[in-house]
mmCIF file of the C-alpha atoms, coordinates in Angstrom:
data_MODEL
# 
_entry.id   MODEL 
# 
loop_
_atom_site.group_PDB 
_atom_site.id 
_atom_site.type_symbol 
_atom_site.label_atom_id 
_atom_site.label_alt_id 
_atom_site.label_comp_id 
_atom_site.label_asym_id 
_atom_site.label_entity_id 
_atom_site.label_seq_id 
_atom_site.pdbx_PDB_ins_code 
_atom_site.Cartn_x 
_atom_site.Cartn_y 
_atom_site.Cartn_z 
_atom_site.occupancy 
_atom_site.B_iso_or_equiv 
_atom_site.pdbx_formal_charge 
_atom_site.auth_seq_id 
_atom_site.auth_comp_id 
_atom_site.auth_asym_id 
_atom_site.auth_atom_id 
_atom_site.pdbx_PDB_model_num 
ATOM 1   C CA . MET A 1 1   ? 30.546  -15.561 -46.175 1.00 0.00 ? 1   MET A CA 1 
ATOM 2   C CA . THR A 1 2   ? 32.689  -18.539 -46.248 1.00 0.00 ? 2   THR A CA 1 
ATOM 3   C CA . SER A 1 3   ? 35.339  -19.607 -44.931 1.00 0.00 ? 3   SER A CA 1 
ATOM 4   C CA . SER A 1 4   ? 38.723  -21.016 -46.442 1.00 0.00 ? 4   SER A CA 1 
ATOM 5   C CA . PHE A 1 5   ? 40.262  -22.425 -43.354 1.00 0.00 ? 5   PHE A CA 1 
ATOM 6   C CA . SER A 1 6   ? 42.244  -25.944 -44.264 1.00 0.00 ? 6   SER A CA 1 
ATOM 7   C CA . THR A 1 7   ? 45.537  -27.459 -44.146 1.00 0.00 ? 7   THR A CA 1 
ATOM 8   C CA . SER A 1 8   ? 45.203  -28.794 -47.186 1.00 0.00 ? 8   SER A CA 1 
ATOM 9   C CA . LEU A 1 9   ? 46.477  -27.257 -50.459 1.00 0.00 ? 9   LEU A CA 1 
ATOM 10  C CA . LYS A 1 10  ? 44.614  -29.193 -52.309 1.00 0.00 ? 10  LYS A CA 1 
ATOM 11  C CA . GLN A 1 11  ? 41.526  -28.021 -54.234 1.00 0.00 ? 11  GLN A CA 1 
ATOM 12  C CA . GLY A 1 12  ? 38.689  -30.480 -53.595 1.00 0.00 ? 12  GLY A CA 1 
ATOM 13  C CA . GLN A 1 13  ? 39.576  -30.598 -50.046 1.00 0.00 ? 13  GLN A CA 1 
ATOM 14  C CA . LEU A 1 14  ? 38.702  -26.396 -50.023 1.00 0.00 ? 14  LEU A CA 1 
ATOM 15  C CA . VAL A 1 15  ? 35.292  -26.697 -51.567 1.00 0.00 ? 15  VAL A CA 1 
ATOM 16  C CA . SER A 1 16  ? 34.413  -29.024 -49.701 1.00 0.00 ? 16  SER A CA 1 
ATOM 17  C CA . HIS A 1 17  ? 34.730  -26.919 -46.579 1.00 0.00 ? 17  HIS A CA 1 
ATOM 18  C CA . THR A 1 18  ? 33.418  -24.403 -48.517 1.00 0.00 ? 18  THR A CA 1 
ATOM 19  C CA . ALA A 1 19  ? 30.109  -26.364 -49.595 1.00 0.00 ? 19  ALA A CA 1 
ATOM 20  C CA . LYS A 1 20  ? 29.751  -27.791 -45.801 1.00 0.00 ? 20  LYS A CA 1 
ATOM 21  C CA . GLN A 1 21  ? 29.145  -23.589 -44.460 1.00 0.00 ? 21  GLN A CA 1 
ATOM 22  C CA . GLN A 1 22  ? 27.002  -22.284 -47.097 1.00 0.00 ? 22  GLN A CA 1 
ATOM 23  C CA . GLY A 1 23  ? 23.419  -21.686 -45.352 1.00 0.00 ? 23  GLY A CA 1 
ATOM 24  C CA . SER A 1 24  ? 24.213  -20.907 -42.160 1.00 0.00 ? 24  SER A CA 1 
ATOM 25  C CA . ALA A 1 25  ? 23.817  -17.256 -42.811 1.00 0.00 ? 25  ALA A CA 1 
ATOM 26  C CA . LEU A 1 26  ? 20.173  -17.358 -43.563 1.00 0.00 ? 26  LEU A CA 1 
ATOM 27  C CA . VAL A 1 27  ? 19.869  -19.983 -39.881 1.00 0.00 ? 27  VAL A CA 1 
ATOM 28  C CA . ILE A 1 28  ? 21.338  -16.958 -37.861 1.00 0.00 ? 28  ILE A CA 1 
ATOM 29  C CA . ALA A 1 29  ? 18.859  -15.140 -39.832 1.00 0.00 ? 29  ALA A CA 1 
ATOM 30  C CA . ILE A 1 30  ? 15.961  -16.301 -39.548 1.00 0.00 ? 30  ILE A CA 1 
ATOM 31  C CA . PHE A 1 31  ? 16.630  -16.828 -35.993 1.00 0.00 ? 31  PHE A CA 1 
ATOM 32  C CA . VAL A 1 32  ? 17.610  -13.126 -35.358 1.00 0.00 ? 32  VAL A CA 1 
ATOM 33  C CA . ILE A 1 33  ? 14.171  -12.318 -37.604 1.00 0.00 ? 33  ILE A CA 1 
ATOM 34  C CA . VAL A 1 34  ? 12.194  -14.734 -34.763 1.00 0.00 ? 34  VAL A CA 1 
ATOM 35  C CA . VAL A 1 35  ? 13.290  -13.434 -31.573 1.00 0.00 ? 35  VAL A CA 1 
ATOM 36  C CA . MET A 1 36  ? 13.353  -9.787  -32.658 1.00 0.00 ? 36  MET A CA 1 
ATOM 37  C CA . ALA A 1 37  ? 9.195   -10.923 -33.388 1.00 0.00 ? 37  ALA A CA 1 
ATOM 38  C CA . LEU A 1 38  ? 9.139   -12.211 -30.111 1.00 0.00 ? 38  LEU A CA 1 
ATOM 39  C CA . ILE A 1 39  ? 11.111  -9.025  -28.187 1.00 0.00 ? 39  ILE A CA 1 
ATOM 40  C CA . SER A 1 40  ? 8.453   -6.689  -30.192 1.00 0.00 ? 40  SER A CA 1 
ATOM 41  C CA . ALA A 1 41  ? 5.310   -8.256  -29.044 1.00 0.00 ? 41  ALA A CA 1 
ATOM 42  C CA . ALA A 1 42  ? 6.491   -8.676  -25.964 1.00 0.00 ? 42  ALA A CA 1 
ATOM 43  C CA . LEU A 1 43  ? 6.740   -4.629  -25.641 1.00 0.00 ? 43  LEU A CA 1 
ATOM 44  C CA . THR A 1 44  ? 3.098   -4.861  -27.665 1.00 0.00 ? 44  THR A CA 1 
ATOM 45  C CA . VAL A 1 45  ? 2.161   -6.423  -24.540 1.00 0.00 ? 45  VAL A CA 1 
ATOM 46  C CA . MET A 1 46  ? 3.948   -4.896  -22.068 1.00 0.00 ? 46  MET A CA 1 
ATOM 47  C CA . LEU A 1 47  ? 2.922   -0.973  -23.388 1.00 0.00 ? 47  LEU A CA 1 
ATOM 48  C CA . GLN A 1 48  ? -1.064  -2.498  -23.730 1.00 0.00 ? 48  GLN A CA 1 
ATOM 49  C CA . ASP A 1 49  ? -0.594  -3.668  -19.799 1.00 0.00 ? 49  ASP A CA 1 
ATOM 50  C CA . THR A 1 50  ? 0.928   0.269   -18.968 1.00 0.00 ? 50  THR A CA 1 
ATOM 51  C CA . SER A 1 51  ? -2.175  1.681   -20.888 1.00 0.00 ? 51  SER A CA 1 
ATOM 52  C CA . ARG A 1 52  ? -5.155  0.131   -19.011 1.00 0.00 ? 52  ARG A CA 1 
ATOM 53  C CA . ASN A 1 53  ? -3.005  0.832   -15.655 1.00 0.00 ? 53  ASN A CA 1 
ATOM 54  C CA . ALA A 1 54  ? -3.265  4.200   -16.205 1.00 0.00 ? 54  ALA A CA 1 
ATOM 55  C CA . ALA A 1 55  ? -7.078  4.097   -16.910 1.00 0.00 ? 55  ALA A CA 1 
ATOM 56  C CA . TRP A 1 56  ? -7.428  2.251   -13.731 1.00 0.00 ? 56  TRP A CA 1 
ATOM 57  C CA . ASP A 1 57  ? -5.430  4.850   -11.561 1.00 0.00 ? 57  ASP A CA 1 
ATOM 58  C CA . VAL A 1 58  ? -7.338  8.052   -13.097 1.00 0.00 ? 58  VAL A CA 1 
ATOM 59  C CA . LEU A 1 59  ? -10.941 5.948   -13.060 1.00 0.00 ? 59  LEU A CA 1 
ATOM 60  C CA . GLY A 1 60  ? -9.745  4.544   -8.905  1.00 0.00 ? 60  GLY A CA 1 
ATOM 61  C CA . THR A 1 61  ? -8.579  8.320   -8.722  1.00 0.00 ? 61  THR A CA 1 
ATOM 62  C CA . ARG A 1 62  ? -12.014 9.639   -9.670  1.00 0.00 ? 62  ARG A CA 1 
ATOM 63  C CA . ALA A 1 63  ? -14.211 7.461   -7.416  1.00 0.00 ? 63  ALA A CA 1 
ATOM 64  C CA . GLU A 1 64  ? -12.016 7.854   -4.576  1.00 0.00 ? 64  GLU A CA 1 
ATOM 65  C CA . LEU A 1 65  ? -13.131 11.817  -5.225  1.00 0.00 ? 65  LEU A CA 1 
ATOM 66  C CA . ALA A 1 66  ? -17.029 10.769  -6.382  1.00 0.00 ? 66  ALA A CA 1 
ATOM 67  C CA . ALA A 1 67  ? -17.157 8.943   -3.225  1.00 0.00 ? 67  ALA A CA 1 
ATOM 68  C CA . TYR A 1 68  ? -16.067 11.926  -0.657  1.00 0.00 ? 68  TYR A CA 1 
ATOM 69  C CA . SER A 1 69  ? -18.538 14.077  -2.464  1.00 0.00 ? 69  SER A CA 1 
ATOM 70  C CA . GLY A 1 70  ? -21.421 11.382  -2.203  1.00 0.00 ? 70  GLY A CA 1 
ATOM 71  C CA . LEU A 1 71  ? -20.792 12.311  1.641   1.00 0.00 ? 71  LEU A CA 1 
ATOM 72  C CA . GLU A 1 72  ? -19.407 15.420  1.821   1.00 0.00 ? 72  GLU A CA 1 
ATOM 73  C CA . GLN A 1 73  ? -23.740 16.008  0.064   1.00 0.00 ? 73  GLN A CA 1 
ATOM 74  C CA . SER A 1 74  ? -24.712 13.631  2.658   1.00 0.00 ? 74  SER A CA 1 
ATOM 75  C CA . LEU A 1 75  ? -23.389 15.671  5.639   1.00 0.00 ? 75  LEU A CA 1 
ATOM 76  C CA . SER A 1 76  ? -24.705 19.137  3.904   1.00 0.00 ? 76  SER A CA 1 
ATOM 77  C CA . GLU A 1 77  ? -28.043 17.497  4.315   1.00 0.00 ? 77  GLU A CA 1 
ATOM 78  C CA . LEU A 1 78  ? -27.909 16.678  7.226   1.00 0.00 ? 78  LEU A CA 1 
ATOM 79  C CA . PHE A 1 79  ? -26.176 19.359  8.258   1.00 0.00 ? 79  PHE A CA 1 
ATOM 80  C CA . PRO A 1 80  ? -27.595 22.183  6.487   1.00 0.00 ? 80  PRO A CA 1 
ATOM 81  C CA . LEU A 1 81  ? -27.127 26.192  6.817   1.00 0.00 ? 81  LEU A CA 1 
ATOM 82  C CA . ASN A 1 82  ? -28.966 28.958  8.388   1.00 0.00 ? 82  ASN A CA 1 
ATOM 83  C CA . THR A 1 83  ? -30.738 26.300  10.303  1.00 0.00 ? 83  THR A CA 1 
ATOM 84  C CA . PRO A 1 84  ? -31.649 26.147  13.906  1.00 0.00 ? 84  PRO A CA 1 
ATOM 85  C CA . ASN A 1 85  ? -29.091 23.880  15.847  1.00 0.00 ? 85  ASN A CA 1 
ATOM 86  C CA . THR A 1 86  ? -31.841 22.658  18.233  1.00 0.00 ? 86  THR A CA 1 
ATOM 87  C CA . THR A 1 87  ? -32.441 20.860  14.257  1.00 0.00 ? 87  THR A CA 1 
ATOM 88  C CA . PRO A 1 88  ? -31.529 17.439  14.579  1.00 0.00 ? 88  PRO A CA 1 
ATOM 89  C CA . GLY A 1 89  ? -30.370 16.355  11.250  1.00 0.00 ? 89  GLY A CA 1 
ATOM 90  C CA . ASN A 1 90  ? -32.557 12.944  9.967   1.00 0.00 ? 90  ASN A CA 1 
ATOM 91  C CA . CYS A 1 91  ? -30.569 9.418   8.272   1.00 0.00 ? 91  CYS A CA 1 
ATOM 92  C CA . ASN A 1 92  ? -34.469 10.056  5.577   1.00 0.00 ? 92  ASN A CA 1 
ATOM 93  C CA . ASP A 1 93  ? -32.860 13.571  4.371   1.00 0.00 ? 93  ASP A CA 1 
ATOM 94  C CA . VAL A 1 94  ? -29.685 12.060  3.191   1.00 0.00 ? 94  VAL A CA 1 
ATOM 95  C CA . THR A 1 95  ? -29.834 10.996  -0.843  1.00 0.00 ? 95  THR A CA 1 
ATOM 96  C CA . PRO A 1 96  ? -29.092 7.786   -1.255  1.00 0.00 ? 96  PRO A CA 1 
ATOM 97  C CA . ASN A 1 97  ? -27.922 8.245   -5.185  1.00 0.00 ? 97  ASN A CA 1 
ATOM 98  C CA . PRO A 1 98  ? -26.574 12.156  -5.267  1.00 0.00 ? 98  PRO A CA 1 
ATOM 99  C CA . THR A 1 99  ? -25.521 13.762  -8.845  1.00 0.00 ? 99  THR A CA 1 
ATOM 100 C CA . LEU A 1 100 ? -22.514 14.431  -9.659  1.00 0.00 ? 100 LEU A CA 1 
ATOM 101 C CA . ASN A 1 101 ? -21.741 17.280  -12.178 1.00 0.00 ? 101 ASN A CA 1 
ATOM 102 C CA . GLY A 1 102 ? -18.729 17.210  -14.658 1.00 0.00 ? 102 GLY A CA 1 
ATOM 103 C CA . GLN A 1 103 ? -16.887 16.036  -16.906 1.00 0.00 ? 103 GLN A CA 1 
ATOM 104 C CA . ALA A 1 104 ? -14.599 13.471  -15.192 1.00 0.00 ? 104 ALA A CA 1 
ATOM 105 C CA . PHE A 1 105 ? -17.889 12.068  -13.192 1.00 0.00 ? 105 PHE A CA 1 
ATOM 106 C CA . GLY A 1 106 ? -19.522 11.397  -16.442 1.00 0.00 ? 106 GLY A CA 1 
ATOM 107 C CA . SER A 1 107 ? -18.338 7.584   -15.783 1.00 0.00 ? 107 SER A CA 1 
ATOM 108 C CA . CYS A 1 108 ? -18.995 7.247   -12.383 1.00 0.00 ? 108 CYS A CA 1 
ATOM 109 C CA . SER A 1 109 ? -21.504 6.092   -9.463  1.00 0.00 ? 109 SER A CA 1 
ATOM 110 C CA . VAL A 1 110 ? -22.612 7.324   -5.986  1.00 0.00 ? 110 VAL A CA 1 
ATOM 111 C CA . ALA A 1 111 ? -24.493 5.431   -3.822  1.00 0.00 ? 111 ALA A CA 1 
ATOM 112 C CA . VAL A 1 112 ? -24.814 7.156   0.075   1.00 0.00 ? 112 VAL A CA 1 
ATOM 113 C CA . THR A 1 113 ? -25.908 4.653   2.963   1.00 0.00 ? 113 THR A CA 1 
ATOM 114 C CA . CYS A 1 114 ? -26.726 6.148   6.907   1.00 0.00 ? 114 CYS A CA 1 
ATOM 115 C CA . GLN A 1 115 ? -27.682 4.497   9.991   1.00 0.00 ? 115 GLN A CA 1 
ATOM 116 C CA . GLN A 1 116 ? -27.736 7.030   13.111  1.00 0.00 ? 116 GLN A CA 1 
ATOM 117 C CA . ASN A 1 117 ? -28.386 6.254   16.794  1.00 0.00 ? 117 ASN A CA 1 
ATOM 118 C CA . ASP A 1 118 ? -28.917 8.254   19.438  1.00 0.00 ? 118 ASP A CA 1 
ATOM 119 C CA . ILE A 1 119 ? -27.132 8.198   22.284  1.00 0.00 ? 119 ILE A CA 1 
ATOM 120 C CA . ALA A 1 120 ? -29.993 9.303   25.001  1.00 0.00 ? 120 ALA A CA 1 
ATOM 121 C CA . GLN A 1 121 ? -27.514 9.420   28.263  1.00 0.00 ? 121 GLN A CA 1 
ATOM 122 C CA . LEU A 1 122 ? -24.858 11.829  25.945  1.00 0.00 ? 122 LEU A CA 1 
ATOM 123 C CA . ASN A 1 123 ? -28.082 14.015  24.625  1.00 0.00 ? 123 ASN A CA 1 
ATOM 124 C CA . ALA A 1 124 ? -26.406 13.162  21.222  1.00 0.00 ? 124 ALA A CA 1 
ATOM 125 C CA . ARG A 1 125 ? -26.998 11.423  17.619  1.00 0.00 ? 125 ARG A CA 1 
ATOM 126 C CA . PHE A 1 126 ? -24.467 9.914   15.759  1.00 0.00 ? 126 PHE A CA 1 
ATOM 127 C CA . PHE A 1 127 ? -24.386 8.617   12.028  1.00 0.00 ? 127 PHE A CA 1 
ATOM 128 C CA . ASP A 1 128 ? -22.472 6.428   10.279  1.00 0.00 ? 128 ASP A CA 1 
ATOM 129 C CA . LEU A 1 129 ? -22.411 7.458   6.667   1.00 0.00 ? 129 LEU A CA 1 
ATOM 130 C CA . GLN A 1 130 ? -21.134 5.269   3.679   1.00 0.00 ? 130 GLN A CA 1 
ATOM 131 C CA . ALA A 1 131 ? -20.270 5.976   0.402   1.00 0.00 ? 131 ALA A CA 1 
ATOM 132 C CA . THR A 1 132 ? -19.609 3.375   -2.329  1.00 0.00 ? 132 THR A CA 1 
ATOM 133 C CA . ALA A 1 133 ? -18.395 4.810   -5.899  1.00 0.00 ? 133 ALA A CA 1 
ATOM 134 C CA . SER A 1 134 ? -18.294 3.084   -9.146  1.00 0.00 ? 134 SER A CA 1 
ATOM 135 C CA . CYS A 1 135 ? -16.294 5.048   -12.225 1.00 0.00 ? 135 CYS A CA 1 
ATOM 136 C CA . GLY A 1 136 ? -15.954 3.653   -15.775 1.00 0.00 ? 136 GLY A CA 1 
ATOM 137 C CA . SER A 1 137 ? -17.205 0.479   -17.426 1.00 0.00 ? 137 SER A CA 1 
ATOM 138 C CA . GLY A 1 138 ? -16.744 -2.914  -19.437 1.00 0.00 ? 138 GLY A CA 1 
ATOM 139 C CA . GLU A 1 139 ? -13.060 -4.012  -18.444 1.00 0.00 ? 139 GLU A CA 1 
ATOM 140 C CA . VAL A 1 140 ? -11.855 -1.066  -16.847 1.00 0.00 ? 140 VAL A CA 1 
ATOM 141 C CA . LEU A 1 141 ? -14.588 -0.818  -14.422 1.00 0.00 ? 141 LEU A CA 1 
ATOM 142 C CA . VAL A 1 142 ? -12.986 0.515   -10.710 1.00 0.00 ? 142 VAL A CA 1 
ATOM 143 C CA . GLN A 1 143 ? -14.876 1.213   -7.110  1.00 0.00 ? 143 GLN A CA 1 
ATOM 144 C CA . ARG A 1 144 ? -14.537 3.145   -3.696  1.00 0.00 ? 144 ARG A CA 1 
ATOM 145 C CA . SER A 1 145 ? -15.778 3.242   -0.503  1.00 0.00 ? 145 SER A CA 1 
ATOM 146 C CA . GLN A 1 146 ? -15.558 5.534   2.191   1.00 0.00 ? 146 GLN A CA 1 
ATOM 147 C CA . GLN A 1 147 ? -17.052 6.068   5.815   1.00 0.00 ? 147 GLN A CA 1 
ATOM 148 C CA . ILE A 1 148 ? -17.132 8.983   7.876   1.00 0.00 ? 148 ILE A CA 1 
ATOM 149 C CA . GLN A 1 149 ? -19.075 8.947   11.503  1.00 0.00 ? 149 GLN A CA 1 
ATOM 150 C CA . ALA A 1 150 ? -20.713 12.701  12.360  1.00 0.00 ? 150 ALA A CA 1 
ATOM 151 C CA . ARG A 1 151 ? -22.227 13.745  15.569  1.00 0.00 ? 151 ARG A CA 1 
ATOM 152 C CA . SER A 1 152 ? -25.941 15.944  16.505  1.00 0.00 ? 152 SER A CA 1 
ATOM 153 C CA . GLY A 1 153 ? -26.909 17.327  19.468  1.00 0.00 ? 153 GLY A CA 1 
ATOM 154 C CA . LEU A 1 154 ? -30.316 15.811  20.309  1.00 0.00 ? 154 LEU A CA 1 
# 
């Protein structure tokens, strides 16, 4: 890729102009290669971040549903079916670390806390339940927490 622009018709000047331009294509090619390498490295990093974010989203949803499942199990222990309404539930009936079944919850664990407060003037027992679920391991560990309140008669 040489150029022969010259205002003079002398053969010596023509040679000197082309000699000064030799090697510029090599410099441009190296520059293009370096720029392309930088772009590909940046795209690789972006792809890894996207994969990690997708894993966090999936694990976050699993942790949220695991916490919800822990609360549902606790409510079924506080208010069991086919028992008289005169028997109030008790926080001692709640399993603090319920077992989760299913493939999706293989890397998840749940901890449930229960606090009860009896108010004699209202003839009621109030329950504050909180479930905290953790899913994943290592670098990708997600934790979600949910709370509910329930009421029963005394």
